[in-house]
N, C-alpha and C positions, 0 to 999 in steps of 0.2 A: 505356180507352187506345186511341188510334188506331193502326191497323196502319201501321208505317213505310212499307211498300210502297204502301199506299193514300194516305198523306199526301203522297207525291211526286206523286200524280195530281191533287191539289187545286191549282188555279190561282188566283192572286189576281184579285179583281174590280177592274180598273182603273176610274178615275173621270174624267169630264170635268166640270169646274166652269164653268158658264156664268153670266156676270154682268158688269156694268159695272165699270170700274176703281175701286179703293178700297173694295169691299164686304167685303174680307177673305179672298179666295181663297187668297192666299199664306199668310196668317196661320193659316188653318185647317190647312193641310198642315204648316206649321212647328210648330204646337202639338201636332199629332198625333204628329210625330216626337219632340218633346221629352218627351211623356208616355210614349211607349213606349221611349225611349232608343235609337231606331233611327238609323242613319246617314241623313242627309238632304242632298239637294243640290237647289238651285233653278237652273234654266237657262232661257235665252231661246231658244225654238225658232228664232227668226230668225237666230241667230248661227251656225247650222250649215248646211253646204252638202252637196250631193250629191257622192259620191265622184268624183274627177276634176276638181273645181272647187277653186279656191283658197279655203281656209277650214278650219274645224274639222270633223272628221268626227264622226258621232254616237257612235262607240265611245269617244271621249274622255270622254263623260258618265260611263260606268261607271268609267273609270280615275280620274277626279276623285272619284267617290263612294268608291272604295276608299281613296284618299289621305285623305279625310275620316275614314273608319272607322279607319284606322291611327292617325291623330292622336288620335282619340277614345279608342281602347283604350290607347294609350300614356299619355295623360293620366290615365286611370283607374289604370293600373298605377303611375304616378308617385305618385299620392296614396296608394296602398297602401304603398309603401316610403318615404314621406316621412320618417317618424319615424326609421327606421334610417339613412336618408341624412343626416339632421341630426346624428345621433350620430357617424357616421363623419366627417362634415365637421368637427365639433367636435374630434375626435381629431387630424385633420390640422392644424388650426390650432394645437392645443396642441403638436404636434411642432415646429411652426415657432417658436412663441413660447418654448417651454421644452422642448427634447427630453429624454426620459427617459434617464438614464444608468444603465448596468448596473454591478453589483458586479464585482469582479475575477473571482469564480468564475462569473459569468453567471447567478446565480439570481434575486436580487431587485433591482428597480430602486431607485436612490437618489432622494431628493428627491420621493417620491410625495406627501408631504404638501404640499410646495411646489407641485407640479403641480395638486393639487386646489384650492389657494388661487387659482392662476391661472385655473383653470376657473371658479370662482365669480366672479372679476372679469370674465372673458370673457362669462359669461352676463349680468352686470350691465351690460354695454355700456361698460366702462371702457377697452377696447382698440379701440373702434370706429374711431377716427381714426388709429390706428397703421398705418404703411405696412409691408406684408409682400410677399414674393415667393412666388408659388405656381406649380406646374407643372400644367397641364391637358392632357388628352388631346385631340389634334386628331382630330375625328370626320369631317371632310370629306374627300372624295376629289378628285383632280384632275379638272377639268372638261374635257369634250371635246365639241365641237359636231359633229354628224353631218349632212352634207348629202346629200339624196336623198329619194326618196319614202317610205322606211321608216326609222324610228329604232329604237333598241334597245328602246324601250318597246312599239312596235308588234309586235316579235318576241317580246315576253314576257320580255325579259332585263333584269334590274336591273344595269346596267353599273356604276353607282356602288358598289353593295355588292360586286360582283365585284372591282373594283379595290381596295376597302377590305380585302377578305379576303386579297388577294395581297400588298399592301404592308405593311411593318411599321408598327406603331402608333408615332406620334411624339407628343412632348409639347412644349408651348410655355410659356415663362415669362411671367408677368404680374405687374407690380408695381402694387399697389392697396391700398386700405384694408382693414382687417379686416372691416368691415361689408360691403363689396362682395365680398370674397373668400369670405365665408361663403355668400353666395347662389350664386356660381359653383361652389364646392366641393360644395354640396348637389346642384346639377344634375348635376355630374360623377359623384358617387357614385350618384345615382338611376339614371343611364343604365347604370352598371355592374351594378346590381341587377336591371335589367329584362331578361327573356328576349325578345330580338328575334323569334326564331322563333315563340314562343308568341303574341306580339302580332300578328304577321302572320297566323297561323292563325286566331286569334280574330276578327280584323277581316274576313277573307275569309268566314268562316262567318256573321258578322253581316250583311254586305252581301247574301249570297245568300239568307238566310232572313228578314231584316226590313228591307232597304234600301228607301228611298223616294226616287223621282225625281219632281220637280215640273217639268213642262214648261209654262212660261208662254208666252203669246201663240201658242198652237198655231193659232189662227184665222188668223194671218198667213201660214201656209204651206198653208192650205186653198184650193187653186185649183180652178176648174172644169175638168173634163177636156175640155170642148168648146173651150176656148181653147188656142191653140197658140203663144203668145208664149214667149220664152226664160225669162222670169220664172216663168211658170206651170209650165214643164217642170222648172225647178230646184226649185220648191216640191214638185212631185209626187215628184221624186227624193229629197228629204229625207224625205218620208213613207215612201217605199219603203225607205230606209236605216234608218229608225226601226223599221219593222215587225218584222224579225227579232229586234231587241233586246227589244221589247215582247212579242213572241210567245214568246221563249225561245231563247237561243243562248249560246255560250261566247265570252267576250272575253278576250284575252290582255292581262295587265297586268304591270308589273314585279315585282309580288308573287306572281304566279301566275295561272292561268286562273280566271275567274269565270263561273258560270252565272247567267243573268238570269231563269230560269224563275219564280222566286218573288219577284222584286223588284216592289214596288208602284209603278205609274206613275199619277200624278195630273196630268192636263192641264187647262189653264184658258185661257179666252179670253173677250173681250167678245162676239165674234160679231155685231158691228154690221153688217158688210157680208156676210160669209160665214156659213155655218151648219154644224153638225156633219156634215150629209149631203154637204157639199162635200169632206170628207176622202175618201181612197180607201176603197173598201168594206172591204178587208182590215184597214185600221187602225181603221175604225169598229167592226168586230166585236170588237176587242181592248179597247174601252172600253165595256163593257156598261152601266155606271151613269152616268146623266146627272143632274146636279144643277143646277137653275136658282136662282140667288141673286137676290133682289129688291133694289132700291135701298134705301139706308138711310133711315130715317124720323127724325123729331125724337126719339122715344123711344129709338131706337138710339143717336143721338148723345149723349143724356144718359147712357146706360149707358157708352159709350166714354169719356166725360169723367170718370166717377166710379168705376167698378167695378174696372178693371185695376190691378194693383200699380204699373205704370209709366204710369198715366194721364197725359195731357198736363197737367192741372191740377196734379197732384202734382209733375210735373217742374218746372214754373214756380215752384211754391212752394219746392221744394228749391233751385232756382237762386237765388232771391231771399234765401232763408234764409242762404246763404253771405255775403251782404252785411249781415246783421243785420236784414232786413226780413221781417215776417210778412205773407204774402199770403193773403187769405180771400175765397172766392166764396160769395155767398148762393145759395140754391136757385133763386130767380127769375132770377139772373144766369146760372146754368148753363143753365137752360131757354132764356133769350134767346139765348145763344150757339148752342145746338143748333138753335133755330128759324132763326137767321140762316144757319147752314150748310146746312140743308135748303132754304131759300128760294133761296140763291145757286146751289146745285147744280141746282135745278129751272129757274132762269131763265137761267143763263149756260152752265155746262158741268158735267156730273155727274162729279166726281172722287172721290166717296165721302168716306171719313173723312179723307182728306188735306186736305180743305177746312178742317178744324178747326185745322191748323197755321197757315195764313195768317190766319185770323180771330183767333186768340189772339195771334199776333205783332202784328197791326195794333192789337188792343185794348190790349196792354200795351207798345206801342212806346215811349211817352213815359216810362213807369216804368222800363223796362229801360235807357233812355238816361241817365236821371238818377242811378241808383244807381251807386256809393255817393255819397250826398249827405246831410250832416248835417241839412239842412233838411227832408228827407223824414220823415214819421212812421214810427215803428217797426212799425206795423200799418196795412196798406192793405186796405180792404174794397171789393170790386167788387160792385155791385148791378145790377139791371136797368136803372136809369136811366143808370148809367155806360156800360153796353153800348150802349144806344140812342143816347146822346149821341155816342159815338165811331164807331158803325158805320152809323147810320140813313142818313146822307147818301150814304155809299159804296154801300150796298145799293140804294137807290132809283135812283141813277145807274148804269144798266147798263153804259155805256161805261167809267165809272170803275171799277166793280167788276171788269170784265174784266182791268184792269191791276193792281189792288191785291189783290183777293180771288180 
């Protein structure tokens, strides 16, 4: 068991991913977050400006991450209370369709057998098209726009929740079908069952202990200190604003203060023009792990096309299956597509795995245009000959491939 006092001294090893576009830098970070269940946010470093300039300040990254974590925890808690919310929503619908009547002495309800019969019909969907009127709690608060350098979020005040707690809860009537009402009532009951304070506390802990921030295009703000243009000054200013957040500081959010000491930062960039050493020395030291990713090869493209659950080939097969057409690729066709992608990336512009989208769209363009068409066969087989017939002319004409592929 690690000593809690010593655990606080262990800092995360932040990472810089170096490689051309389309090699999977963002996907690596996103999959890592999904496997660990960690709050994850991807931001473009170029969207942020130095304090004092018009634009987003870097602290908004942490605020957005907290918002993502709150929504993540709330969704988890909603799934936990879903069954109870469904039962409560069903009772509310039954009260509307057939209210229980009390005996004169107030002990036993009348027509309980009738109510159960209505419940069975409700579950069978026999009342789905019946119009009912329901009352739902209004959860929103009046909006107020704040003009000035600081908003309530910057001061760490959740102004919306503050207003909501001060104002009495109101309800609004909605007239809709039973099928639609069931969904809204389930959401309404689920919100009542969720402890908002517990959600906020859990989300803040999750952000502080396992949050992941992916800083894309960090090479675009890496300017040489020897240059003195306004652009380079602004770039260096963004780096200096990032430094305390990466190093460890406290950021005020509308849900409470967040310490960034143990948040993992993963930066990425192609570094075609600049290099990691062009970052300010203090920021370089906060990214001790450098990972260089190589350009994708033909074998990599074959794996991308076939192995993932959401592989492109499977997506096109599912798309055509909705029109009653079975699409099948032979092994040599898959390899031909992969070789074409690798060749075009090498000769035109290396955009990595994104090249597969344009190649497959061009390859299947005619088929996608013609469906649904009764004259088309129910099964279409794509082989290497079909790939070569459709793409060979475009690949060989470099000027043409620049526009099409």
